[in-house]
C-alpha positions as CSV (number, residue, x, y, z in Angstrom):
1,X,12.9,10.5,-29.9
2,X,11.2,13.8,-30.5
3,X,10.4,15.8,-33.6
4,X,8.3,18.9,-34.4
5,X,5.4,16.7,-35.5
6,X,5.4,13.6,-33.3
7,X,6.8,12.4,-29.9
8,X,7.5,8.7,-29.2
9,X,6.0,7.8,-25.8
10,X,6.9,4.5,-24.2
11,X,4.4,2.8,-21.9
12,X,4.8,-0.8,-20.7
13,X,7.6,-1.4,-23.2
14,X,5.4,-0.4,-26.2
15,X,6.5,2.7,-28.1
16,X,3.9,4.7,-29.9
17,X,4.0,7.9,-31.9
18,X,1.8,10.7,-30.5
19,X,1.2,14.0,-32.3
20,X,3.1,16.8,-30.6
21,X,-0.1,19.0,-30.7
22,X,-1.8,16.4,-28.5
23,X,0.9,16.5,-25.9
24,X,1.0,20.3,-26.0
25,X,-2.8,20.4,-25.5
26,X,-2.5,18.0,-22.6
27,X,0.2,20.0,-20.8
28,X,-1.7,23.2,-21.4
29,X,-5.0,21.8,-20.0
30,X,-3.2,20.6,-16.8
31,X,-1.5,24.0,-16.4
32,X,-4.8,25.8,-16.9
33,X,-6.5,23.9,-14.1
34,X,-3.6,24.6,-11.7
35,X,-3.5,28.3,-12.7
36,X,-7.2,28.7,-12.1
37,X,-6.8,27.3,-8.5
38,X,-3.9,29.7,-7.9
39,X,-5.8,32.7,-9.2
40,X,-8.6,31.9,-6.8
41,X,-6.2,32.4,-3.9
42,X,-4.6,35.7,-4.9
43,X,-4.3,38.5,-7.5
44,X,-4.5,37.7,-11.2
45,X,-1.4,36.2,-12.7
46,X,-0.2,36.3,-16.2
47,X,-1.1,33.2,-18.3
48,X,1.6,31.0,-19.6
49,X,2.1,29.2,-22.9
50,X,3.1,25.6,-23.2
51,X,6.5,25.1,-24.9
52,X,8.3,22.3,-26.7
53,X,10.5,21.7,-23.7
54,X,7.5,20.7,-21.6
55,X,6.4,18.3,-24.3
56,X,9.9,16.7,-24.4
57,X,9.4,16.2,-20.6
58,X,6.1,14.4,-21.2
59,X,7.6,12.2,-23.9
60,X,10.7,11.1,-21.9
61,X,9.9,11.4,-18.2
62,X,12.2,8.5,-17.2
63,X,15.4,10.5,-17.9
64,X,14.4,13.8,-16.2
65,X,16.1,15.1,-13.1
66,X,14.1,16.6,-10.2
67,X,12.3,19.9,-10.8
68,X,14.4,21.8,-8.2
69,X,11.3,23.6,-7.1
70,X,10.0,21.5,-4.2
71,X,12.4,20.3,-1.5
72,X,12.7,16.5,-1.6
73,X,13.6,14.2,1.2
74,X,14.6,10.6,0.3
75,X,14.1,8.1,3.2
76,X,17.0,5.7,3.4
77,X,17.1,4.7,7.1
78,X,14.7,2.1,8.7
79,X,13.6,2.9,12.2
80,X,10.8,0.3,12.7
81,X,13.2,-2.5,13.6
82,X,16.3,-3.0,15.8
83,X,19.2,-1.2,14.2
84,X,21.5,-4.2,13.8
85,X,18.8,-6.9,13.1
86,X,18.6,-9.1,10.0
87,X,15.3,-7.4,9.0
88,X,17.1,-4.1,8.5
89,X,20.1,-5.8,6.8
90,X,18.0,-7.8,4.4
91,X,15.7,-4.8,3.7
92,X,18.7,-2.7,2.7
93,X,20.0,-5.6,0.5
94,X,16.7,-5.8,-1.2
95,X,16.4,-2.1,-1.7
96,X,19.9,-2.0,-3.2
97,X,19.2,-4.9,-5.6
98,X,21.3,-7.4,-3.7
99,X,20.0,-10.8,-2.7
100,X,18.9,-11.2,0.9
101,X,20.5,-13.7,3.3
102,X,17.6,-16.1,3.6
103,X,19.4,-18.8,5.5
104,X,21.2,-16.8,8.2
105,X,18.8,-18.5,10.7
106,X,18.5,-15.3,12.7
107,X,15.6,-15.1,15.2
108,X,14.2,-12.0,13.5
109,X,14.4,-13.2,9.9
110,X,13.6,-16.8,9.0
111,X,13.0,-18.6,5.8
112,X,11.7,-22.1,5.1
113,X,12.0,-23.7,1.7
114,X,8.6,-25.4,0.9
115,X,7.4,-26.8,-2.4
116,X,3.7,-26.8,-3.3
117,X,0.9,-24.3,-2.4
118,X,-1.0,-26.8,-0.2
119,X,2.1,-27.5,1.9
120,X,2.8,-23.8,2.2
121,X,-0.8,-23.2,3.4
122,X,-0.6,-25.9,6.0
123,X,2.6,-24.4,7.3
124,X,1.0,-20.9,7.5
125,X,-1.9,-22.4,9.4
126,X,0.4,-24.1,11.8
127,X,2.4,-20.9,12.5
128,X,-0.8,-18.8,13.0
129,X,-2.4,-21.4,15.3
130,X,0.6,-21.4,17.7
131,X,1.6,-25.0,16.9
132,X,5.2,-24.0,16.6
133,X,7.5,-22.0,18.8
134,X,9.4,-20.3,15.9
135,X,7.4,-17.1,16.0
136,X,8.4,-14.3,18.3
137,X,5.0,-13.9,19.9
138,X,2.7,-15.8,22.2
139,X,-0.4,-14.4,20.4
140,X,0.1,-15.3,16.8
141,X,-3.5,-14.5,15.7
142,X,-3.3,-11.0,17.0
143,X,0.4,-10.2,16.4
144,X,1.2,-12.1,13.2
145,X,0.0,-10.7,9.9
146,X,0.1,-12.9,6.8
147,X,1.1,-10.7,3.8
148,X,0.8,-11.9,0.2
149,X,1.4,-10.2,-3.2
150,X,-2.1,-10.9,-4.7
151,X,-5.7,-11.4,-3.8
152,X,-6.5,-14.4,-6.0
153,X,-5.0,-17.8,-6.4
154,X,-4.2,-20.6,-3.9
155,X,-1.8,-18.3,-2.1
156,X,-3.9,-15.2,-2.5
157,X,-5.5,-13.2,0.3
158,X,-9.0,-14.4,-0.4
159,X,-8.2,-18.1,-0.3
160,X,-5.8,-17.8,2.7
161,X,-8.4,-15.9,4.7
162,X,-11.0,-18.6,4.1
163,X,-8.5,-21.4,5.1
164,X,-7.2,-19.5,8.1
165,X,-10.7,-18.7,9.3
166,X,-11.8,-22.3,9.0
167,X,-8.7,-23.4,11.0
168,X,-8.5,-20.6,13.6
169,X,-12.2,-19.6,14.1
170,X,-14.3,-22.5,12.8
171,X,-18.2,-22.5,12.9
172,X,-19.6,-23.0,16.4
173,X,-23.2,-23.1,17.8
174,X,-22.0,-20.5,20.3
175,X,-20.8,-18.0,17.6
176,X,-23.2,-16.0,15.5
177,X,-22.5,-15.4,11.8
178,X,-23.4,-13.0,9.0
179,X,-22.9,-13.7,5.3
180,X,-21.5,-10.7,3.4
181,X,-21.2,-11.4,-0.3
182,X,-18.9,-14.4,-0.7
183,X,-17.4,-13.8,2.8
184,X,-18.7,-15.2,6.1
185,X,-18.2,-12.9,9.1
186,X,-18.2,-14.7,12.5
187,X,-17.8,-13.6,16.1
188,X,-14.1,-13.9,16.9
189,X,-12.9,-13.2,13.4
190,X,-9.9,-10.9,12.7
191,X,-11.1,-8.1,10.4
192,X,-9.8,-5.0,8.8
193,X,-11.4,-1.7,8.0
194,X,-10.8,-1.3,4.2
195,X,-11.9,2.4,3.7
196,X,-11.8,5.6,5.6
197,X,-15.1,6.3,7.5
198,X,-15.0,9.6,9.3
199,X,-18.5,9.4,10.7
200,X,-18.7,6.0,12.4
201,X,-18.9,6.5,16.2
202,X,-16.7,4.5,18.6
203,X,-16.2,4.2,22.3
204,X,-13.4,2.9,24.6
205,X,-15.1,0.9,27.3
206,X,-12.4,1.3,30.0
207,X,-11.9,5.0,29.8
208,X,-15.4,6.0,28.5
209,X,-13.7,8.0,25.7
210,X,-15.8,8.6,22.6
211,X,-15.1,9.8,19.1
212,X,-15.8,9.3,15.4
213,X,-13.8,7.8,12.6
214,X,-12.4,4.4,11.7
215,X,-9.7,4.3,9.0
216,X,-8.4,2.2,6.2
217,X,-6.1,-0.5,7.6
218,X,-7.4,-0.5,11.2
219,X,-7.4,-4.1,12.6
220,X,-9.8,-5.5,15.1
221,X,-11.9,-8.5,16.2
222,X,-15.6,-9.1,15.7
223,X,-16.8,-8.9,19.3
224,X,-20.5,-9.4,18.8
225,X,-23.1,-10.0,16.1
226,X,-26.6,-8.8,17.1
227,X,-29.0,-10.6,14.7
228,X,-32.1,-8.8,16.0
229,X,-30.6,-5.4,15.7
230,X,-28.7,-6.3,12.5
231,X,-25.5,-4.9,13.9
232,X,-21.9,-6.1,14.1
233,X,-19.6,-4.7,16.8
234,X,-15.8,-4.7,16.2
235,X,-13.3,-4.2,18.9
236,X,-10.2,-2.6,17.3
237,X,-6.7,-3.2,18.6
238,X,-6.5,0.2,20.3
239,X,-9.6,-0.7,22.4
240,X,-12.1,1.3,20.3
241,X,-15.5,-0.5,19.8
242,X,-17.5,0.5,16.8
243,X,-20.9,-0.8,15.7
244,X,-21.7,-1.5,12.0
245,X,-25.2,-2.0,10.7
246,X,-25.5,-4.6,8.0
247,X,-25.4,-1.9,5.2
248,X,-21.9,-0.9,6.3
249,X,-20.3,-4.4,6.3
250,X,-18.7,-3.8,2.9
251,X,-16.2,-1.6,4.9
252,X,-14.9,-4.7,6.6
253,X,-12.8,-7.6,5.3
254,X,-11.3,-10.7,6.9
255,X,-7.8,-9.9,7.9
256,X,-6.0,-13.1,8.7
257,X,-4.2,-12.5,5.4
258,X,-3.8,-9.2,3.5
259,X,-2.2,-8.0,0.4
260,X,1.2,-6.2,0.7
261,X,-0.4,-3.2,-1.1
262,X,-3.1,-3.0,1.6
263,X,-0.4,-3.1,4.3
264,X,1.4,0.0,3.2
265,X,1.6,2.5,6.1
266,X,1.0,-0.2,8.7
267,X,3.3,-2.2,10.9
268,X,3.0,-5.6,12.7
269,X,5.0,-7.4,15.3
270,X,5.4,-10.4,13.0
271,X,5.0,-10.7,9.2
272,X,4.5,-14.1,7.6
273,X,5.0,-14.1,3.9
274,X,4.3,-17.1,1.7
275,X,6.0,-16.8,-1.7
276,X,5.6,-19.2,-4.6
277,X,5.4,-17.3,-7.8
278,X,2.9,-14.9,-9.4
279,X,2.4,-12.3,-12.1
280,X,5.7,-10.4,-12.8
281,X,4.0,-7.0,-12.4
282,X,3.2,-8.0,-8.8
283,X,6.3,-9.9,-7.9
284,X,8.6,-6.9,-7.7
285,X,11.5,-5.7,-5.6
286,X,9.5,-2.8,-4.3
287,X,6.7,-5.1,-3.1
288,X,9.2,-7.5,-1.4
289,X,10.9,-4.5,0.3
290,X,7.5,-3.2,1.5
291,X,6.5,-6.5,3.0
292,X,9.8,-7.0,4.9
293,X,9.7,-3.5,6.3
294,X,6.2,-3.9,7.7
295,X,7.6,-6.2,10.4
296,X,8.7,-4.7,13.7
297,X,10.1,-7.9,15.4
298,X,10.2,-10.8,12.9
299,X,9.8,-11.7,9.3
300,X,9.0,-15.4,8.5
301,X,9.1,-16.2,4.8
302,X,8.2,-19.6,3.4
303,X,8.0,-21.0,-0.1
304,X,10.4,-20.6,-3.0
305,X,13.8,-19.0,-2.5
306,X,14.1,-18.7,-6.3
307,X,11.0,-16.7,-6.3
308,X,12.4,-14.3,-3.6
309,X,15.6,-13.9,-5.7
310,X,13.6,-13.2,-8.9
311,X,11.6,-10.5,-7.1
312,X,14.8,-8.7,-6.1
313,X,15.9,-8.9,-9.7
314,X,12.6,-7.6,-10.9
315,X,12.8,-3.8,-10.4
316,X,9.8,-3.1,-12.6
317,X,8.0,0.0,-11.4
318,X,4.9,1.6,-12.8
319,X,5.6,5.2,-13.6
320,X,3.1,8.0,-13.6
321,X,3.2,10.3,-16.6
322,X,1.7,13.4,-15.0
323,X,3.9,16.2,-16.3
324,X,4.3,17.2,-12.7
325,X,7.9,18.4,-13.0
326,X,7.3,20.8,-15.9
327,X,4.1,22.0,-14.2
328,X,6.0,22.8,-11.0
329,X,8.7,24.7,-12.9
330,X,6.1,26.7,-14.8
331,X,4.2,27.6,-11.7
332,X,7.4,28.5,-9.9
333,X,8.2,30.9,-12.7
334,X,4.7,32.5,-12.5
335,X,5.1,33.0,-8.7
336,X,8.5,34.6,-9.1
337,X,7.2,36.9,-11.9
338,X,4.3,37.9,-9.7
339,X,6.6,38.9,-6.9
340,X,8.9,40.9,-9.1
341,X,6.0,42.9,-10.5
342,X,4.1,45.4,-8.3
343,X,0.3,45.2,-8.0
344,X,-0.2,48.0,-10.6
345,X,2.2,46.3,-13.0
346,X,0.2,43.1,-13.4
347,X,-1.8,42.2,-16.4
348,X,-5.5,42.0,-15.4
349,X,-6.5,40.3,-18.6
């Protein structure tokens, strides 16, 4: 609904009346910032005024078509896995809102129904420790990545990292350790860089190649902890070795388990995904699809099949109300007007 005085904006299922003047002011402020950036790059351009149509776009963004200004490519094909594998088939099913075939018993897509968080954790540990031949890898610690929807809880990344570390890389008099907050880092631990660091130096021992920069999502193993030098050396999967002093350890996290959100943009030979419920805003179709498509060779799910089916049915997506479409259309009009007018015909005010 939209009137000359108020617009009804829906966020998170709650509808509230917002004065139209506030929306107009918001749209105008965004446009002004973008215009100032454009004017810095070229000749002065004519200012534009916000209009009611732009405000309607702000009020009801969920029914708007694409702007038609910027070319858009929608990715529909999956190239990470074998073309005819069950990973691809189930990924397409999930993306289309159809239930995946969990019990096809294919080598590249397996599911085990397990009740109870503790039982699920024990099974995850067994898979990662190589005590079963159901994974398509001979190096499960390196090749298998445990992905979970959330950080906290029994099946959250924090608890699973602690349990997997205790089982796969327990304390030893021959391994040095360093406490970092609530986390213990130990020689031999699987770790992940959790923020971009463009300055940290690295070196490949075999080739002698040197460079700088370690990036968000890079996986490696703690090779050495030098207590006297207060330095931790990480050997990343691509053979880069980087040294972290203790003040930089907040850039590292244990990586036996990771959240699906953190895995975006990455891929792994094997993905292990325990599922047994969680907050509805996290247990969504999009998150499930993201987790499945991180795997290159095999997906191994375990837990509740009902929870998997509920995730497919939950297509809740957080939308961003940025007024980007109307902004692009306005800027496109400005650019076209600037091209149609000669340099002497432009308004310098």
